[in-house]
N, C-alpha and C positions, 0 to 999 in steps of 0.2 A: 497482349497481343496486337498487331496491326490489323486492321479491318474495320467492318463495320461491327456495331454493337446493338443488340435488341433486347427490349422489354416487351414481357409478356403479361396483359393484364386481364385477369380473369373475373368475371362479375356475376355474383349471384349467392342469394342467401343459402340456396341449396347446395351449394357447395361448402360453404361454411360450417353448416350445420350437419353435414355429414349426409343428408339424405340423397345425394347423387355424388359419384366420385367423379372427379374431374379427369377428363381425358384430353382434353385440349391441350393443356401445357406440355405434357409430355411428348405429345405428338408433333407440336410445333417446335418444341426443343430439338427433337431429335432430327426433324427435316432441315431446320435451320443450319444444324451443326454440318450436316451432308453439305450443306450451300455454301460453308465457308464462313457462316455468321456466327459470332459469339453471343449466346444468350447469357446476359450479366445479371437480369432480375426477372422472378415470377412472382407476382402479387394477386393476390386473392381478396376481393374486398365486397362488401354487400351491395345490395341495390339501392344505393343512397347518392343522390344527385351531387350533394356537396363532395362527399368522398371520392366519386368517381372525378369531379374537376380537379380536387387538389391533387389527385394522381397524375392525372394530364399535366397538369401546371408543371409538376416535379419532374416529369420522364421527358417533356419535351427538348429542354436544354441538354440532356443528358444522354439521350439514346439517339442512334441514328434511325432506328425502326420501333416503333410501337405497334404492338399487334394486340387488340381488344376483342375479347370473344364474351357475348352474352348480354342480354337484356335489350333485345331487338324486337320483341313482339308487340303485341297489341294491348297487352293488360297493364294494370295499374302499377305493377313492379318493374315492369319493362322501360327503365329510366337512363338508360344508357346514352342516347342520344342528348336529353337534357343535361346531363352531366358533361358529355363532351363538349357541348355547345357552351357551358357555363365555363369550362376551363379554358376554351379558344376566345373566349369573349365574343363568340359570332352567333346571331341570332338563327333560331331553327326557322327555316323555310320550308314549304311544301313544293318538293323538286317534281317537275313537269313530267321528267321522263318516269319517275318511279310512281307518279299519279297515273300516268298511262297504263302501266302495267298492271296496277290495282283494278284500274277500270276495266282492262282486258280479262282480269280473273273474276272479278266481282260485280261487273256492271257498272254502268255511268253514275249510280248514285251511290256514294261512298258514306257509310257511317264514321264516327269519329274516330273508331280503333283502327278501321282501315286506312284513314287520313294519316293517324300516327305513324304509321311502319312506311309512308311516303315521306316523312319530315325528317329532315337533316340539316347539321350546321352548314349556314351560309359559306359557299367556297368548295364544298365538298364534291368530289370527283367521283364518276362512276367508271369501274373498270369493266369492259365490255369483252367477253370472249364467245366464241362460238359455243362452248360447252357449257356456259352458265346461262339460265334463264333469267336468274336474278344477279345483278352486277355486285362486285364488291365494292365497298364504299372507302374513299380515300381522300384524306385531306393531310397535305404536307408528308410527313413520315408516318402518318397514322393510318393503319389499316384495320377496318371493323368487320367483324365479323359475327355471324350467330352464335349461340350457343350449343346448337346440335351437334354432335362431335361428326356426322356422316357428311353435314353441309360444310363445317369447317374444313374437311380434307378434301371434298371436292372444289371449294372454291379457291384453297391454297394450291392445290395440284393444278389450277389453271393460270397461276399467276407466279407460281415459285422462281421461275427462271431469271425474273426481274431481280431477285435478291441475291444471285450467285456472285460468289467473291473467291479470290485464291483459296484452295483446299487447307485444310489442316493436315499436317503429316503426324503419324502417330506412330508410337513405339509401345509394345505390352510386354512386361517381362513378368514370368513366373518364379517365384523364390521359395527356397525351401526353409528361409529364417524368418523369423518373425519382426515386425515392425520396430520393436524397442532395439534389437541389434544392429539394425542398418539406419536409424535415424540420424545420426550424425553425419553418416556419409551423405543421404538425402539433402540434409541442412546445406552442407559444403557446396553440393552440386547446384541448388537453388540459388545460392550466395553468389557463386561464379557465372551462372546463366541466369540472371532475374526476369528474362523474357521468356523463359520456359514455363510451360504448364504442366506441372508435377504431381502426379497423383498417387498415394499409396493406401492400399486396400487390404484389410485383413481377412484371410480367408480361414473360416472356422471349420471344425469337425474334419479337416483333411491331414493325412499323414505327409503327403508328399507336397502338396502346395500350402504355404503359409501365408505368402504374401503376394500381391500382384501390384505392379507398378506401371504407370503410364505416362508418358513422356509427348509433349504435344507441341508443335511450333507450326507457324504458317512457312517458316524458313527452314529448306530441308537441310541445308548445310549447318546451320545453328543447331538443329537437333541432332544431327550427326556427330558435332562435336561435344555437346552435352551429355549424348549417349557415352561415347568414347572415356569422357571425364568420369562419369559415374561407373563404368564397367572397371576402369582402371583401379578403382578404390574398393570394389566388392570382390569377395574372394570367389574364385571360379567354381567352388563346391556348392555354392548356395543356390546357384541358377538350376532351375529344373531343366530347360533347355541348355545344351552345350552353346549355342549360337543364337542368342535373341535379336541379333542385329537385323531387323527386318522393319522398313518402314511401309507404311499405306497411308493412302489419302483416306481421311475420316469423314 
């Protein structure tokens, strides 16, 4: 599909160990989809400087947008900034604006942990809005968020319009038939319309609904043609709804 592609990088041993369930990737994936951005990768990695750096290096040339969540606190395992700094090959610096914010919160004499939270890769920009007390950190296509879900939501909501693209158009079709009986029709449709995002999902333990199909594209005309092609090949009696030709912006 045309348009921007995004990667989401979740950092935290607590996520990998199962101690904490990740909420940030599902939230960001859903919101970015609404904005017309395709999320093509979600990666969860440990609090390791080299691993973070490797992932930043790998995604910079492949993703238009990179969203990083977690590891921005004051403790020993908060190494996200060090990892990003290494991946970018930019030194960590004490940002004057962040330092001032720390001084306003904790006093003019800051300890090492507090200074750590004011240190960013050289060249990092601060995205300031009226609704945010603490800015979003931004370097080229990289946007850095804390790991706390409520803060991720608040920060993303404040800046999300900068990511808006042309919307995805979506068609959903409920079928009475199982996937294996229509698989060939789906394969032919995708071969004829390779730019189509086609999904097929079995529905269990229901007598009426057996399969859900989703067809998506950023080009409405293209989607309509693909839909007609598929419907012409499916027996009319397999559809739960007699007229599934409904397009919506997802």
